[in-house]
Steps between C-alpha positions, in 0.01 A plus 500: 500500500593861467686663783260796492365430847807340653684696763177573685486421872377158611123462518462557876670840486321610183165382638553683829535827310189427286288413803569845641352668190132547588404629154653194336326264740167673442536480122593132515230404746225667297616358167573142608178464700295632209662268247480190722129554570421538129709195416320284755166597345621431144640159594183401686306529173692204353367167620801305373772735628680220688507291181632793296769561761607135488496503119726808498741333741519185287547688175785704646669198659473299178644789298790550740585129488518516120614861467780420258257338252241776517757778463637338183144464369434865583812613314401298193146640506610863542758465223247341264265794564764756400650587837861481616591324827797594718622311809636696797677316782504799734408866538817628335443293186131594480579871533768474234263326257221753545736799480653373176156436350384853582822654366455305176175688439673836534254611768590662833175440689263212568156462654449220751204302619528389863757221527644360821768314307646826365489647851675189630792546262515881529430555130403867530832582663691299239323681217560838662872424524499460118308822436159337457203628700231253607149631572277296731139506381316302766338764721650374826842450339478852360438634851800307631724618216399865526544489878852352468364222717502119506203263456358369827234257377478246219161607368484861624861626505395839640278358772701694760392834346171678563318729258645818644854371461429393141361845414814665636724264303312571176516875557873509572641228273287450187649793313851349522378182329268646236161667507455687830210450737194718435473827690302469821525121511315359803522160668171365363553163327344614173730802471811299590411234242438763231833669574679165461304422182597828333862465612531146365304535178769705326759240596293216356455684171871589474675182618649260247614238754296330769625282785273258683490200723235228485274328748505176301659344191318218317751244373276334239446821300773740617235742628578753774232632733478823700207570732438852632228741607580831330559443128842663511658160453310443180624834366859389572446162338337619178620851403886476494677362195727280716388302805749344743357270769712395799344200675612256769528144375249378761214692332448236232188279495459206262165573330214746461285265705745543789488877458122492548546392864719798585277750320236404757717499813735795434247785469298387801812464716657827389243770417192309626351509149329215316727567204764753413376812319785458249643161405748546213649208309747507212675234297811606311437769236222557248515729197297815556413418861714594799880523518699403192782350712460288812777383735451267797773499767468189720647580842656245737675715763496240778187313398683184394677490837165547674353217294769268638366547855224240548334705776568855385412446135129541572564876517532484119128418480426862592271684256563840666145553625614664828226333708761393756607862556147615569445253787847511654511676840872562462472662156206713615714658769843502340415588139672377187820706512620320813546181297778653290376334183264553210313201646364605841277322748482125568581396143798735496624356829541160330570601140768766542733291723483221243559715194774710666633255757532572872840667498378853571365617835159584355456163323610304807236681705205463260404141597444634852263776381195296590292387794432168320126556550422321172258760361714531186465129423123511548450769234765392247322399175775251415538360853859609571572389856688817589540414873663169406749675271570768761598238757707320235687822417556578867675166526710590198599833654597341832696220335666735251318424175542623141617859522657612174360391166676537167441303183460137601709530816366524852764618748442424867563756769465450873199678645573802713325595822366153578791340689306501829198338336714228342669434834162476676371254240812283536462501878131405472582217260759362742261523796215327320727213403622457861189435717695489825645845445161634390332370815771645724463837330122498545532418872756775546271750326207399725699532824632846408180636351442770759823665385397507131443847348168593343671673208804422291816710523676677213353466147238257634338788689318604181321164486398502866398866493142387440529139618597315815720194494297185570524385862707189566291227676589394853563148374605383153237297316728196475553497879125545564415213266756273664374590848128464432486229235827324541583595143241255369214573261144431614317211340124493452 
C-alpha cells in the first residue's frame, strides 16, 4: 500500500485525540445512526437475506480459491472487447503505469470517479509529482480534496464534516480548483449540491482522460461495474476519450449470475436503497459510444500475500459497503482518520495490516482497535468474521508476524511493545502444563487475597480505571472439590 498514511501515531493515541473533538463525535454519531437505521429497514424487506448473504460468501470464497483462473479469463475477455490489461504488483508500479498512460495522451489533467484503490496507492500524489492534476468528482471526495483533508469513511468520505463546514470549504477553496462557489452560498443541501454540480460540469466537458475504479469485474465477459448515487461516475466513465480503471484483483466475479447477488446486497448494506440509482457497466470499447481507449490496471499490492493466509484471506471478500463502520462503537467515537489508512473501521483494522504488514506502529495497533463485540460480523453482507481475523492478527503482532512486504517476499520482524505479553503467555503455558505448580499458585493467591490491590499499577491503571479486579476466592476450586467430593464425580 501507499505510504500516504504511514507515520501517523498508533491507533490509541490518534483515537484519544479524535474522542476529544465533540463536533467530530456529533457528526459521526448522527450520520452512522441514521445510516444503520435505514439499512436495517431495507434489509428487513428481503425475506431471503440470510440466503443471499451465504451465496455472496460462497461466490467470493470460490473466486478467491480459483483467482488465477478467473483473472486470466478476465484479461482474455477485456482484450477481446478492445481493452488493454496491465498488471501492477505494487503501488509504485501501478502509479507508473497510470502516469505513463496519461502522459501518452498529452493531457495534464484527469477527472476521477471515486476509487479506493487509487487512494490506496496514492495516485493523486503520484500524478501531481509529474505535473498532472487529478480532479475528484464524487461529491464527498470533492469536499475532502478541496478541504485538503483525508477520507474518513468508505461510503461517505466526508462523514466527519457538517453542512456549515462544507459551505466554508466551498467558499474558500473552489476558486483555486476551477469555477468558484456562488455568491451568498448557504449551507442548505440543495445549494451545496448545485454549487458542486456547476463546479464539476465544466471539468466533465473539458476532460479527455478519466480514471476510475470498479466495484466488480465479470470474468466471463470482461465487463466492469461501478455503482453510485450521484451520476458523476457515469460522466467520468462515458465522456472522456481515454478511460483508465485501477482495480484490485479481488474484485473479479466469475459470471453475470454471480453479479446479480451483489447488486441486491450491496445497495441495501451501503446506502439502504433497494438498488443503486446509477449502475454503470462497460465492456472494452465500442465505436461511437464512450471512450475510444480503455485500460485496465489490475492491482495486487499485498493481496496475493493476504490470500495466502487461510484465516485472514476472508477480508478479500469485502465489497466495500461500509456496514461494519456504521455499527462499530469504536469507529463511531474515534472516526476514520485514527485508523491511518484509506480503509477505516473494522474492515480497515483487518485489511490494512495484511496489505501493508504489521511493521509500522499504526498497523501493529489496528488489530486492537476493536471491542470484539461482533456487530460488524452480524451486518457484513458477505459474512466476513472480522472478530476472528482481529484475534488472528493480534496473535501475529505478538509473535512477530509478516511486517515488510515486497514482491513475493515476506520479511519477518519481531513485534515491538509486546515483550511483557509474550512473557506472560509463556508463563501461563508453563503453569497450565504443571498442575502441581498451578495448584500451589492458586493456594498462595487465596491465602494472600486480603493484600491484593483493587486496581492495577502502571499502564494497567487505564484498564482498571472503570473496573475492579475480580476477587480471589477464599479457597481454590480444586481444593474445594477435593475436600467436599473427594475429587470424584457424582453418579446418578
